[in-house]
C-alpha positions as CSV (number, residue, x, y, z in Angstrom):
1,M,0.0,0.0,0.0
2,K,1.2,3.5,-0.8
3,K,1.8,5.2,2.6
4,K,3.7,8.4,1.8
5,I,1.7,10.5,-0.7
6,L,2.9,13.8,-2.2
7,I,0.4,16.3,-3.6
8,M,2.5,18.8,-5.5
9,G,2.0,21.7,-7.9
10,L,2.2,25.4,-8.3
11,P,0.9,27.7,-5.5
12,G,-2.8,28.2,-6.1
13,A,-3.3,25.0,-8.2
14,G,-5.6,23.3,-5.6
15,K,-3.2,21.1,-3.6
16,T,-4.6,21.9,-0.2
17,T,-8.2,21.7,-1.3
18,L,-7.6,18.3,-2.9
19,A,-5.8,17.1,0.3
20,S,-8.7,18.3,2.5
21,K,-11.1,16.0,0.5
22,L,-8.7,13.0,0.1
23,V,-7.5,12.8,3.8
24,P,-10.9,11.7,5.2
25,L,-11.5,9.2,2.4
26,I,-8.4,7.2,3.2
27,N,-8.1,8.0,6.9
28,A,-4.7,9.7,6.4
29,K,-2.6,12.0,8.4
30,W,-2.1,15.4,6.7
31,L,1.0,17.6,6.5
32,N,0.4,21.0,4.9
33,A,3.5,22.9,4.0
34,D,2.3,26.3,5.2
35,E,1.4,24.8,8.6
36,V,4.8,23.0,8.8
37,R,6.7,26.2,7.9
38,K,4.6,28.2,10.4
39,E,5.4,25.6,13.2
40,A,9.2,25.7,12.3
41,N,9.1,29.5,11.8
42,D,11.0,29.0,8.6
43,W,9.8,31.2,5.7
44,D,13.0,31.0,3.7
45,F,12.2,30.3,0.0
46,S,15.8,30.2,-1.2
47,D,17.1,27.0,-2.8
48,E,18.5,26.0,0.6
49,G,15.3,26.9,2.4
50,R,13.3,24.8,-0.1
51,K,15.6,21.8,0.4
52,R,15.3,22.2,4.2
53,Q,11.5,22.3,3.9
54,A,11.5,19.1,1.7
55,T,13.7,17.4,4.2
56,R,11.5,18.6,7.1
57,M,8.3,17.3,5.3
58,A,10.1,14.0,4.6
59,D,11.1,13.5,8.2
60,L,7.7,14.3,9.6
61,S,6.1,12.0,7.0
62,E,8.4,9.2,7.8
63,K,7.7,9.5,11.5
64,L,3.9,9.2,10.9
65,K,4.4,6.4,8.3
66,K,6.4,4.4,10.8
67,Q,3.5,4.7,13.2
68,G,1.4,2.8,10.6
69,N,-0.3,5.9,9.1
70,I,-1.0,6.8,5.5
71,V,0.5,10.3,5.2
72,I,-0.5,13.0,2.7
73,A,1.9,16.0,2.3
74,D,0.8,18.9,0.2
75,F,3.5,21.3,-0.9
76,V,4.9,22.8,-4.0
77,C,8.0,20.6,-4.2
78,P,9.1,22.6,-7.2
79,T,12.3,20.8,-8.3
80,P,13.5,17.2,-8.9
81,K,15.9,17.6,-6.0
82,A,13.0,18.6,-3.6
83,R,11.0,15.5,-4.8
84,E,14.1,13.3,-4.3
85,L,14.6,14.6,-0.8
86,F,10.9,14.0,0.1
87,D,11.0,10.5,-1.5
88,P,7.2,9.8,-1.9
89,D,5.6,6.4,-2.5
90,F,2.9,8.1,-4.6
91,I,2.9,11.4,-6.5
92,I,-0.2,13.5,-7.3
93,W,0.7,16.4,-9.6
94,V,-2.0,19.1,-9.5
95,D,-1.5,20.6,-12.9
96,T,-4.5,23.0,-13.1
97,I,-2.7,26.3,-13.7
98,K,0.3,27.3,-15.8
99,K,1.6,30.1,-13.5
100,G,1.3,30.4,-9.8
101,R,1.1,33.6,-7.7
102,F,4.8,33.7,-6.9
103,E,7.2,34.5,-9.8
104,D,10.2,33.1,-8.1
105,T,8.4,29.7,-7.8
106,N,7.2,29.8,-11.4
107,K,10.9,30.3,-12.5
108,I,12.2,27.3,-10.7
109,F,9.2,24.9,-11.0
110,V,10.1,21.8,-13.0
111,E,7.2,19.7,-14.2
112,P,7.6,16.2,-12.8
113,E,8.6,13.5,-15.3
114,N,7.2,10.7,-13.1
115,Y,3.9,10.8,-11.2
116,D,1.0,8.5,-10.4
117,V,-1.9,10.9,-11.0
118,R,-2.0,14.1,-12.9
119,V,-5.0,16.3,-11.8
120,T,-5.9,18.6,-14.8
121,E,-9.0,20.3,-13.5
122,K,-10.2,21.9,-10.3
123,N,-12.8,19.4,-9.2
124,S,-11.4,18.0,-5.9
125,E,-14.5,16.1,-4.8
126,I,-14.4,13.9,-7.9
127,W,-10.6,13.6,-8.1
128,S,-10.3,12.7,-4.4
129,I,-12.7,9.7,-5.0
130,K,-10.8,8.6,-8.0
131,I,-7.4,8.9,-6.2
132,A,-8.7,7.2,-3.0
133,D,-9.5,4.1,-5.0
134,L,-6.0,4.0,-6.4
135,I,-4.4,4.3,-2.9
136,V,-6.9,2.2,-0.9
137,P,-9.1,0.1,-3.2
138,Y,-12.7,0.0,-2.2
139,V,-14.0,-3.2,-0.6
140,W,-17.7,-4.0,-1.1
141,D,-19.7,-4.0,2.1
142,N,-23.3,-5.3,1.8
143,R,-24.2,-3.3,4.9
144,K,-23.5,0.1,3.4
145,P,-26.1,2.0,1.4
146,T,-26.2,1.4,-2.3
147,A,-27.8,3.1,-5.3
148,Q,-29.0,1.9,-8.7
149,M,-29.7,4.0,-11.8
150,L,-32.4,2.5,-14.0
151,G,-34.1,3.9,-17.0
152,R,-34.6,3.7,-20.7
153,W,-31.5,3.9,-23.0
154,Q,-30.5,7.4,-24.0
155,P,-27.2,9.1,-24.7
156,W,-25.1,9.9,-21.6
157,H,-25.5,13.6,-20.7
158,T,-24.5,16.1,-18.0
159,G,-27.6,15.3,-16.0
160,H,-26.6,11.6,-15.7
161,Q,-23.1,12.6,-14.9
162,T,-24.3,14.9,-12.1
163,L,-26.6,12.2,-10.6
164,F,-23.8,9.6,-10.8
165,H,-21.3,11.9,-9.1
166,E,-23.8,12.5,-6.3
167,I,-24.2,8.8,-5.8
168,L,-20.5,8.3,-5.7
169,K,-20.0,11.1,-3.1
170,K,-22.8,9.7,-0.9
171,N,-21.8,6.0,-1.1
172,R,-18.2,6.0,-2.2
173,T,-18.9,3.0,-4.5
174,S,-16.4,4.4,-7.0
175,K,-14.8,1.0,-7.7
176,Y,-17.9,0.0,-9.6
177,Y,-18.0,2.9,-12.0
178,G,-14.5,1.8,-13.3
179,E,-14.4,0.6,-16.9
180,G,-18.1,1.3,-17.7
181,C,-18.0,5.0,-17.0
182,K,-14.6,6.3,-18.2
183,R,-16.4,8.9,-20.3
184,C,-17.5,10.5,-17.0
185,W,-14.0,11.7,-16.4
186,R,-13.3,13.4,-19.8
């Protein structure tokens, strides 16, 4: 199981919002870069400061992981070196904007060559469900509520998609949309 998860991307891309939705779905511990920097009173964004932050996030994540937790860390992690220092088991790249709000970060940000999930739109409720199933696969439980969509055949449209997403949010039965509903996620 993937235990040390990095949610990375430019400032303002939606990392923290995605983390806030994903954490409860997989019962993870959450490390937010701004909160960690605040606790350390370290607001140095130089190259050395960024390396120090990546190492700090890695150390805190490892400590929580060794206690048996799944850990989600959301931070920019702008360079290959920062990602190497953090050493995640699973990378989620939030690629929803082309420029962040800090020019110095935009200049040094290197798009990751390797990642497990690339989030390309700001829709954290749906992405969090999809990603949760990749990290902790859903196990069917007959005691949980279910939903069934019945009706005559007609082309799939936005109304169906909205109903389907509401069912997934309420029941987290996302494993069963799998192959039959890939067009939902276009």
